[in-house]
C-alpha positions in Angstrom: 49.2 11.1 -9.7 48.4 14.7 -10.2 45.2 15.9 -11.8 45.4 17.8 -15.0 42.9 20.6 -15.0 41.6 21.8 -18.3 42.4 25.4 -19.1 39.5 27.8 -19.5 39.4 29.6 -22.8 40.1 33.3 -22.5 38.0 35.9 -24.1 39.6 39.2 -25.2 37.1 42.0 -24.8 37.7 45.4 -26.4 36.3 48.6 -25.0 36.3 51.6 -27.2 36.6 55.1 -25.8 32.9 56.1 -26.3 31.7 52.9 -24.6 34.3 53.3 -21.8 32.8 56.7 -20.9 29.5 55.0 -20.0 26.0 56.4 -20.2 24.2 57.9 -17.1 20.7 56.5 -16.4 18.4 57.4 -13.6 15.5 55.2 -14.7 15.4 51.6 -16.0 12.3 50.1 -17.7 12.2 46.4 -18.0 9.9 44.4 -20.3 9.9 40.7 -21.3 8.4 38.2 -23.7 8.6 34.4 -23.6 12.0 34.5 -25.3 13.8 37.7 -24.1 14.1 40.5 -21.6 14.5 44.1 -22.7 16.2 46.6 -20.4 15.8 50.2 -21.4 18.0 52.8 -19.6 16.6 56.3 -19.6 18.0 59.7 -18.4 15.3 62.1 -17.2 16.6 65.7 -16.8 14.9 68.7 -15.3 13.3 71.1 -17.7 13.1 68.7 -20.6 9.6 67.7 -21.7 10.4 64.1 -22.6 13.2 61.6 -21.9 14.9 59.3 -24.4 16.1 55.8 -24.0 19.9 56.1 -23.9 20.7 52.4 -24.1 18.7 49.2 -24.7 20.0 45.7 -23.7 18.2 42.6 -24.9 18.9 39.4 -23.0 17.7 35.8 -23.1 15.9 34.7 -19.9 18.9 32.7 -18.9 21.2 35.6 -19.2 18.8 37.9 -17.4 18.8 35.5 -14.5 22.6 35.4 -14.5 22.6 39.2 -14.5 20.3 39.3 -11.5 22.6 36.9 -9.6 25.7 38.9 -10.5 24.1 42.2 -9.5 22.9 40.6 -6.2 26.4 39.3 -5.4 28.0 42.7 -6.2 25.4 44.6 -4.1 26.2 42.2 -1.2 30.0 42.9 -1.6 29.4 46.6 -1.8 27.2 46.7 1.3 29.8 44.6 3.2 32.4 47.2 2.4 30.3 50.4 2.5 27.2 49.7 4.6 23.6 49.1 3.6 22.2 50.9 0.5 19.2 52.8 1.7 16.1 52.2 -0.5 14.0 55.3 -0.8 10.4 55.6 -1.8 9.7 55.3 -5.5 9.6 58.8 -6.9 6.6 59.7 -9.0 7.1 59.9 -12.8 7.7 62.4 -14.1 10.5 63.2 -11.6 10.1 66.6 -10.0 13.5 68.3 -9.8 12.0 71.5 -8.4 12.1 75.0 -10.0 14.5 75.5 -12.8 17.3 78.0 -12.2 18.3 81.0 -14.3 21.9 81.8 -15.3 
């Protein structure tokens, strides 16, 4: 007798143009409470006095742990194909981009 495997439900995910472009971030700030993790993605640019949160993601602790695992697996695959990602020293905040240029 052959086993009948249950079919997994498929989820259709839509991606609009604005979201598909993505948002650049060079700083992530992570906070948590007993019930959720909050990931704030920030872009710090030279010559600007303050930075703004560009995107905020709120996750349950279970989803945060799944995200950690998924990122770890993807970093492993990336490094297997491209070599080790070198971890540099943590830059001081605010980031120093050097002198601003003139046009």
